Steps between C-alpha positions, in 0.01 A plus 500: 500500500609775734364532853341829603532661842160352589637148442289441188663389178553774246568425137607700199168688452375790703131490595289711266273491198644351181410425140646150456632426151579163344837564336482203261159596361512881538165483679356595839367288786122541510180325610292300256148383582385172348135403517577144607730612785381636834816710543687727258811352340828693518646530147738721309321709238538813290557812708195726536607687818179403678470461880483120457865513382619666822633282780572600859816317601549445873738301718362184657652279764724311256447665164279747316125535453356651180157663542304628201417870543170469312352196678695463825565135409844340530706302251452147631410142409220272617762248611874536518719355229562723200693212341165322456404750224222636720365838396604795711186668636396815682366392840416643844780300662848619412779268399850620579744505212880495496643787293849489350669779309636351176633823352469860606128574498407147386355263759377143501241383748418143590276324747625522856383338821168621642 
């Protein structure tokens, strides 16, 4: 990551509002409410161009935060450890994610340290 003039880490994405696509599935990151879950689940789904598909991307201390435009909730997890097959949820508390550019305009994000 690059360092900005304010000393904070800056990665490959500029802050702003994005529609986040899953390249492998040709789908869009969205929120999905399940009756048995207290919090919405973050999933990739068909693109409908609804506000729940829009994500405000902002720099954090050591990575990026992704906030849903429709709900104000952040892409997060109840406990850290994406390798444990835990569902990714939309929560009040943001989790910072590491973003790497794989190809021009194609990014991969993974759990960072929060």
